C-alpha positions as a printed Julia matrix, in Angstrom:
163×3 Matrix{Float64}:
  23.78   -2.57  -23.47
  26.9    -0.6   -24.27
  27.36    1.89  -27.11
  29.42   -0.5   -29.21
  26.58   -3.02  -29.33
  24.1    -0.32  -30.33
  26.39    0.83  -33.14
  26.92   -2.74  -34.33
  23.17   -3.26  -34.47
  22.66   -0.07  -36.44
  25.42   -1.01  -38.87
  24.01   -4.5   -39.37
  20.57   -2.95  -40.01
  19.04   -4.94  -37.17
  15.77   -3.16  -36.57
  14.14   -2.31  -33.32
  10.76   -3.87  -32.7
   8.09   -1.18  -32.17
   5.7    -2.64  -29.63
   5.07   -2.45  -25.89
   8.8    -2.25  -25.38
   8.87    1.36  -26.54
  10.25    3.9   -24.15
   9.33    7.35  -25.44
  10.96    7.84  -28.82
  13.57    5.14  -28.2
  12.72    1.61  -29.27
  14.15   -1.05  -27.0
  15.57   -4.11  -28.77
  13.94   -7.41  -27.78
  17.18   -8.54  -26.1
  16.9    -5.58  -23.73
  13.33   -6.38  -22.69
  13.19   -5.69  -18.98
  10.34   -7.98  -18.03
  10.22   -8.22  -14.26
  11.11  -11.46  -12.54
   8.45  -12.21   -9.92
   8.8   -14.15   -6.69
   5.77  -15.0    -4.59
   2.12  -14.81   -5.52
  -0.12  -13.68   -2.68
  -3.84  -13.36   -3.3
  -5.33  -10.1    -4.58
  -5.93   -7.63   -1.74
  -7.28   -4.17   -0.98
  -3.81   -2.56   -1.01
  -0.36   -3.28   -2.37
   2.31   -1.34   -0.48
   5.36   -1.18   -2.73
   8.83   -0.71   -1.31
  11.27    0.17   -4.1
  14.84   -0.88   -3.27
  18.26   -0.42   -4.75
  21.16   -1.95   -2.81
  19.32   -2.03    0.51
  20.6    -5.33    1.89
  21.35   -3.86    5.32
  17.88   -2.42    5.87
  15.44   -4.5     3.81
  14.68   -7.44    6.13
  14.18   -5.32    9.24
  11.99   -2.79    7.44
   9.71   -5.37    5.79
   9.32   -7.38    9.01
   8.58   -4.15   10.95
   5.93   -3.1     8.43
   4.33   -6.58    8.26
   4.27   -6.84   12.07
   2.65   -3.43   12.37
   0.0    -4.19    9.75
  -0.76   -7.55   11.41
  -1.01   -6.06   14.92
  -3.36   -3.29   13.82
  -5.5    -5.25   11.35
  -8.72   -4.46   13.23
  -8.19   -0.86   14.28
  -5.72    1.23   12.26
  -5.4    -0.9     9.14
  -8.71   -2.7     8.53
  -7.89   -3.71    4.97
  -6.16   -6.64    3.33
  -2.65   -5.9     2.13
   0.52   -7.15    0.48
   4.01   -5.76    0.75
   5.64   -5.71   -2.69
   9.41   -5.37   -2.82
  10.46   -3.8    -6.13
  14.18   -4.4    -6.61
  15.48   -2.11   -9.32
  18.79   -3.61  -10.43
  20.46   -4.01   -7.05
  24.02   -5.28   -7.19
  24.13   -6.4    -3.56
  22.11   -9.17   -1.87
  18.8    -7.23   -1.91
  17.12   -9.59   -4.4
  18.12  -12.71   -2.44
  16.82  -11.09    0.77
  13.58  -10.1    -0.97
  13.03  -13.7    -2.1
  13.7   -14.93    1.45
  11.12  -12.47    2.78
   8.59  -13.82    0.27
   9.28  -17.34    1.51
   9.03  -16.16    5.14
   5.6   -14.6     4.6
   4.22  -16.08    1.34
   0.67  -14.83    1.86
   1.6   -11.18    2.21
   4.99  -10.48    0.66
   5.99  -10.71   -2.97
   8.86   -9.26   -4.96
   9.82   -8.27   -8.43
  13.3    -7.81   -9.81
  14.18   -5.47  -12.66
  17.46   -5.24  -14.52
  16.88   -1.54  -15.16
  17.58    1.01  -12.45
  15.17    3.72  -11.44
  12.81    4.23   -8.53
  10.01    5.56  -10.75
  10.42    2.69  -13.17
  10.29    0.15  -10.33
   7.13    1.73   -8.94
   5.51    1.83  -12.37
   6.22   -1.85  -13.0
   4.96   -2.87   -9.55
   1.8    -0.79   -9.87
   1.06   -2.0   -13.42
   1.28   -5.62  -12.3
  -0.8    -5.06   -9.16
  -4.2    -6.68   -8.74
  -4.99   -4.56   -5.67
  -7.73   -1.93   -5.49
  -5.24    0.63   -4.12
  -1.5     0.93   -4.66
   0.87    2.88   -2.45
   4.55    3.03   -1.74
   6.81    3.46    1.21
  10.53    4.07    1.42
  12.6     1.18    2.72
  13.74    3.29    5.68
  10.06    3.62    6.72
  10.47    7.38    6.94
   6.7     7.67    6.43
   4.95    7.16    9.75
   3.59    3.63    9.46
   0.92    4.62   11.98
  -0.65    6.67    9.16
  -0.86    3.76    6.74
  -4.57    3.16    7.34
  -5.55    6.81    6.92
  -3.63    6.97    3.65
  -5.07    3.78    2.17
  -8.64    3.66    3.45
 -10.09    6.78    1.74
  -9.44    5.54   -1.84
 -10.2     1.89   -1.08
 -13.58    0.92   -2.59
 -16.18    0.39    0.12
 -13.66    1.11    2.85
 -13.52    4.89    3.27
């Protein structure tokens, strides 16, 4: 929303609705509600691994397929927990959201995505974690700079009955 629209609302005495849409001291008008758009609905699991993305069309598909392949290959030894990869697209302007939806369709039991119209890595993580049904939530950068070989040791200790 641009400044002109905010001023017009204030002049017309259109009030802000104080409810869950509050962001600190600022009340967000209902028209600015940034409810995530979800794609895919895998079953609840032990761990949701969230990958926040903003304009990552060149890297997203390779990174998600690499992570999913690794987790599948090591399901019995290094990563003995059930998992989902959650792609949290925070207002990308490139093809990231379309690629995320394609990845959900490619692996519907283990990949889901959410799209936000508001930018911000922290905001994307918060929304993904709040909507998670997993026992443990984690995140990984899209460039997989975290050693994916350590995924199990990071997730297993806090997982109920697993560590």
